[in-house]
Structures are given as C-alpha cells and as structure tokens.
C-alpha positions in Angstrom: -32.6 -3.2 -21.4 -33.3 -6.4 -19.5 -31.5 -9.4 -21.0 -32.4 -13.0 -21.1 -30.0 -15.7 -20.1 -29.5 -16.5 -23.8 -28.9 -12.9 -24.7 -26.2 -12.6 -22.0 -24.4 -15.7 -23.4 -24.7 -14.4 -26.9 -23.2 -11.0 -25.9 -20.4 -12.7 -24.0 -19.5 -14.7 -27.1 -19.6 -11.6 -29.2 -17.4 -9.6 -26.9 -14.5 -12.0 -26.7 -11.0 -10.3 -26.8 -7.8 -11.5 -28.4 -6.1 -11.7 -25.0 -8.6 -14.3 -23.8 -7.0 -16.8 -26.2 -4.4 -17.1 -23.5 -7.0 -18.4 -21.0 -7.0 -22.2 -21.5 -9.0 -23.8 -18.6 -10.6 -22.8 -15.3 -11.8 -25.0 -12.5 -14.6 -23.4 -10.4 -15.9 -25.0 -7.2 -19.2 -23.1 -7.8 -19.9 -25.5 -10.7 -17.5 -28.2 -9.5 -16.1 -28.5 -13.0 -13.6 -27.2 -15.6 -14.5 -24.5 -18.1 -12.6 -24.0 -21.4 -14.7 -21.2 -22.8 -13.0 -17.9 -21.7 -16.3 -16.1 -21.9 -17.6 -18.2 -19.0 -14.5 -17.9 -16.8 -16.0 -15.6 -14.2 -16.4 -15.1 -10.5 -19.6 -13.7 -8.9 -19.5 -10.1 -8.0 -20.6 -10.9 -4.5 -17.7 -13.2 -3.8 -15.7 -11.3 -1.2 -12.6 -12.0 -3.2 -13.9 -9.6 -5.9 -15.1 -6.6 -3.8 -12.9 -6.9 -0.7 -9.8 -8.8 -1.9 -10.8 -11.4 0.7 -8.9 -14.4 -0.5 -5.5 -16.0 -1.0 -3.7 -17.3 -4.0 -0.7 -18.9 -5.5 0.9 -18.7 -8.9 3.2 -21.4 -10.2 4.1 -23.0 -13.6 4.1 -26.2 -15.5 7.2 -26.7 -17.6 7.5 -29.6 -20.0 4.8 -31.6 -18.3 6.0 -31.0 -14.7 4.6 -28.5 -12.2 7.5 -26.8 -10.5 7.7 -26.6 -6.7 3.9 -27.4 -6.3 4.3 -28.7 -2.7 5.9 -25.4 -1.6 3.1 -23.3 -3.2 0.3 -25.4 -1.7 2.0 -25.2 1.7 2.0 -21.4 1.4 -1.6 -21.4 0.2 -2.6 -23.2 3.3 -0.6 -20.9 5.5 -2.0 -17.8 3.9 -5.6 -19.1 4.3 -5.0 -20.0 7.9 -3.7 -16.5 8.7 -7.0 -14.9 7.6 -9.2 -17.6 8.9 -10.4 -19.2 5.6 -11.1 -22.9 5.7 -9.9 -24.5 2.4 -12.9 -25.8 0.5 -11.1 -29.0 -0.4 -8.4 -31.0 1.3 -5.0 -30.1 -0.1 -4.5 -33.4 -1.8 -7.8 -32.8 -3.7 -6.7 -29.3 -4.7 -3.4 -30.9 -6.0 -5.5 -33.4 -8.1 -7.7 -30.6 -9.4 -4.7 -28.5 -10.4 -3.3 -31.5 -12.4 -6.7 -32.2 -14.0 -7.2 -28.6 -15.0 -3.8 -28.6 -16.8 -4.7 -31.8 -18.5 -8.0 -30.4 -19.7 -6.1 -27.3 -21.0 -4.2 -29.7 -23.2 -0.7 -28.1 -22.6 2.6 -29.2 -21.1 3.7 -25.6 -20.4 1.5 -23.2 -18.6 1.0 -20.6 -15.9 -1.3 -21.8 -13.1 -3.1 -19.5 -10.6 -5.0 -21.0 -7.7 -7.3 -18.9 -5.7 -9.2 -19.6 -2.4 -11.8 -17.0 -1.8 -14.0 -16.3 1.2 -16.9 -17.0 -1.2 -20.2 -15.2 -2.2 -22.6 -14.1 0.4 -23.0 -10.3 0.6 -21.4 -7.0 -0.4 -20.4 -6.1 3.1 -17.1 -6.8 5.0 -18.5 -9.4 7.3 -16.7 -12.7 6.4 -19.4 -14.7 8.2 -21.9 -13.6 5.5 -20.2 -16.2 3.3 -21.5 -19.7 3.8 -18.5 -21.5 2.2 -15.2 -20.7 0.7 -14.5 -21.3 -3.0 -11.7 -22.6 -5.1 -10.7 -21.3 -8.6 -7.8 -22.8 -10.7 -6.8 -20.9 -13.8 -4.4 -22.2 -16.5 -3.1 -19.8 -19.0 -0.4 -19.6 -21.6 3.1 -19.0 -20.1 5.1 -15.8 -20.8 8.8 -15.9 -21.5 11.1 -15.1 -18.6 12.3 -11.5 -18.3 15.9 -12.2 -19.4 14.7 -14.0 -22.5 12.9 -10.8 -23.6 15.5 -8.4 -22.0 18.9 -10.1 -22.2 20.7 -6.8 -21.1 19.1 -6.9 -17.7 16.5 -5.0 -15.7 16.1 -1.3 -14.9 15.0 -0.9 -11.2 13.9 2.1 -9.2 13.2 2.8 -5.6 9.4 2.6 -4.7 7.5 5.4 -3.1 4.7 3.0 -2.2 4.6 2.2 1.6 5.5 -1.3 2.5 2.8 -3.6 3.7 2.8 -4.3 7.5 4.6 -7.6 8.2 1.4 -9.5 8.8 0.1 -8.8 5.3 3.6 -8.9 3.7 4.0 -12.5 4.9 1.0 -13.9 3.0 -0.3 -14.0 -0.6 -3.7 -12.4 -0.2 -5.8 -11.0 -3.0 -5.7 -7.4 -1.9 -2.7 -6.4 -4.1 -3.3 -2.7 -4.6 0.2 -1.8 -3.1 1.7 -4.2 -5.5 -0.3 -2.8 -8.5 0.9 0.7 -7.6 4.6 -0.4 -7.4 4.3 -1.9 -10.9 2.5 1.2 -12.2 5.2 3.6 -10.8 8.0 1.5 -12.4 6.3 1.5 -15.8 5.4 5.2 -15.6 9.1 5.9 -14.8 10.4 3.9 -17.8 11.7 1.2 -15.5 11.0 -2.6 -15.3 10.6 -3.0 -11.6 10.4 -1.0 -8.4 11.6 -2.2 -5.0 10.6 -1.0 -1.5 12.7 -0.1 1.5 11.8 -0.3 5.2 11.8 2.5 7.8 15.5 1.9 8.4 16.4 2.2 4.7 17.0 -1.4 4.1 15.9 -3.3 1.0 12.6 -5.2 1.1 11.0 -6.6 -2.1 9.5 -5.8 -5.4 5.8 -5.8 -6.5 5.8 -9.6 -7.1 9.5 -10.4 -6.8 12.2 -11.0 -4.2 15.5 -9.2 -4.5 19.1 -10.0 -3.5 22.7 -8.9 -4.0 26.1 -10.4 -4.4 28.4 -8.4 -2.2 32.0 -7.4 -3.1 33.1 -10.3 -0.8 31.1 -12.8 -2.8 28.2 -13.3 -0.4 24.7 -13.9 -1.8 22.3 -12.1 0.5 18.6 -11.5 0.5 16.6 -9.2 2.9 15.5 -10.6 6.2 12.1 -12.2 6.0 10.2 -10.2 8.6 8.8 -7.6 6.1 8.8 -9.6 2.8 7.0 -12.6 1.3 9.1 -15.7 1.6 9.3 -16.4 -2.1 9.4 -20.0 -3.3 11.8 -19.2 -6.1 14.1 -17.3 -3.8 14.2 -20.2 -1.3 15.0 -22.7 -4.1 17.8 -20.4 -5.5 19.4 -20.0 -2.1 19.3 -23.7 -1.6 20.8 -24.3 -5.0 23.4 -21.6 -4.3 25.0 -23.8 -1.6 26.7 -25.7 -4.5 28.3 -22.4 -5.6 29.7 -21.9 -2.1 31.3 -25.4 -2.4 32.9 -24.6 -5.7 34.1 -21.1 -4.5 31.9 -19.0 -6.7 30.2 -17.7 -3.6 31.6 -17.3 -0.1 28.2 -17.6 1.7 24.5 -17.5 1.3 21.9 -16.0 3.7 19.6 -13.3 4.8 20.8 -9.9 6.1 19.8 -6.2 6.2 20.7 -4.6 2.9 21.3 -0.9 2.9 21.4 1.5 0.0 25.2 1.7 0.5 25.4 -2.1 0.2 23.4 -1.9 -3.0 25.8 0.7 -4.4 28.8 -1.5 -3.5 27.3 -4.8 -4.7 28.9 -6.8 -7.5 25.5 -8.0 -8.7 21.8 -7.2 -7.9 19.4 -10.0 -8.7 15.6 -10.5 -8.8 13.9 -13.9 -8.1 10.4 -14.9 -9.0 8.2 -17.5 -10.6 7.8 -15.7 -13.8 11.1 -13.8 -13.7 13.3 -16.9 -12.7 16.7 -15.2 -11.9 17.0 -11.7 -13.4 20.1 -9.5 -13.5 19.7 -5.9 -12.6 21.7 -3.6 -14.9 20.7 -0.3 -13.4 19.3 0.9 -10.1 18.0 4.4 -9.5 20.2 5.6 -12.5 23.3 3.8 -11.1 24.8 1.4 -13.6 25.8 -1.8 -11.9 29.1 -3.6 -12.7 29.0 -5.8 -15.7 30.0 -8.9 -13.6 27.2 -11.5 -14.1 29.0 -14.7 -13.1 26.7 -15.5 -10.2 23.6 -14.6 -12.3 24.7 -17.0 -15.0 25.5 -19.8 -12.5 22.3 -19.4 -10.6 20.2 -19.3 -13.8 21.8 -22.5 -14.9 21.1 -24.2 -11.6 17.5 -23.0 -11.4 16.7 -24.0 -15.0 18.2 -27.4 -14.5 16.1 -27.8 -11.3 12.9 -26.6 -13.1 13.4 -29.0 -16.1 15.1 -32.0 -14.5 14.9 -31.8 -10.7 12.6 -34.7 -9.9 12.3 -33.8 -6.2 10.5 -30.6 -7.1 8.6 -31.5 -10.3 5.0 -32.9 -10.1 4.3 -34.8 -13.4 0.9 -34.0 -15.0 0.8 -37.3 -17.0 
C-alpha cells in the first residue's frame, strides 16, 4: 500500500511507544531546527551513520542546570571526527550553543545528551565521498539513575569473550558499536552487570562503555594504559580528583599501568567509571567476591559528585 505524506504522519503518531516519552528534544541539521515530537525524531536511512556506522558521537549529562565536562566531550568529538576524516558541519562553538539551546527547548535541568556527527546522506554504498555534507544531531532524553543508586551492593562483572577493537578504533567514539553491543549482551545473558575485555597479554582493557580500574593492596589507584582503550572523560576527572586522596593518605599514588588477572585477584577494590555509571564498585568478578573494603569508592564518589554538582570549572550553565 502506497502511503501519502499525511498517512505516514498519522501512522507515526498512532505508533508511539511509552519509551518515547523519555525523548525530549532533538536538533537536526537536516531541518536546522529542534524537534520535540518523538515520532519525528528520525535520521534518513541513506545517512551513512545508519547503514555503515560512519559517524562519531559523544554522550554527556546536564545536572541541575549545568552540563558536566562539556569541553572535554566536544574536544573528543572533534578528535574522533578528525581521525575518520569527517569535517564538522558547524564550528565547535556553534555546536556548543546548539547543545545548550536543545536542552533549553527540552525544558529540563537534568538530562542525558547525545551529540552525533554523521558522514551524512548520499548513497547506500561505502564510499564516504558520496555524501555531500556531514550532519549534526543532538538528542536530549531523560536521565537514568546511576548504577550504584539502583544497585547499592555493587556490580557483578565477567571477562568478555568479544575481541578488543584495534587501537585505532578503540581510541575514538565512532558509531560502529557492534563489539560494545555484544559485550553488553554477553554480560546480561550471563546474569552479570558488565563485561570487561583483556588484551593479548592478558591485561585488563575496558568495558562496553566504561573504563575500569583497581585499588591495589598497596593503595595505588591504577587504570589500564591508554593504548587499547578509549580515554574516558569521567576516568580522567576521577584520576585528577584522586590526587587529593594521595595528599590525605587515602591513596599512595594514581596512574596508568598494565593490570593482570593476578593483580585483579589481589586488588582491594575494583572500580568502574563512566558518564552514566559515575564511580561504581565491583562486588564480584568472574565469580570471585572482592573484599568488602570500599573506602576509596566512597571517597571518589563524593569527590566526583561534588565536582558534577558544584565544580564551576567543569560545569557549563544552560541558563
């Protein structure tokens, strides 16, 4: 049955799902405007982001009227786009302004923001030069509670069987996330919360969308070296904030180092870092119950939450 434009719009309205109530506002450079009807928040099928994963993105959050760590996220967005040869459709200062405007139109002070830069529409092939111009999409949705808010006893983590991304791809946030999807799927299928990968030498890498670290028996906060993982913005902020814990003696040092399975077994604490997870304590890894010690987790959580809510240097007001 061939549908008219009006029939398509009517069917889209009639097919709305409850989960779409979480979608508050979307900026699309295709129409150069902000959409608040979830039924119209769409991307063309011939946009290479859709059928090739040819694009880059960032996810960050607005908390109590302030976007956290926006500068770091936009810097990484630019770096990711540069790596795959996508020219940003707008200067970064205009993208920043559009992000703020989209949140304002959404009418919330707390939200999850996803910013996508795509190769753009142009064909269904793999040739990026088929696409005349890149596109920008900004999505504001309702936030979800942090992991520890929902699971105060901590996270169950397993080793992943999914192959790590090569370093070139691991170091950017591109929209081809199938390995990440499979990591999350295997965790859920196994009754776990997260899965984490290991490199060819058996050293810890990262989770599906999270960075991971440990507190050693000697009191050092260590995260995997950055050659095979995404440099997480939350991880970087946590490590910077953790310097205060070195000064007060809670930690002995902070840094990056290879982390073997043996080191995991001997760790005082295993921690997860991410935009949506904040700081998360791991209670069990591959069936092994970690020590109940959570002093560093608690201290880092307090530091990060204070930075998110009150750290003026890393908050961008939306008002």
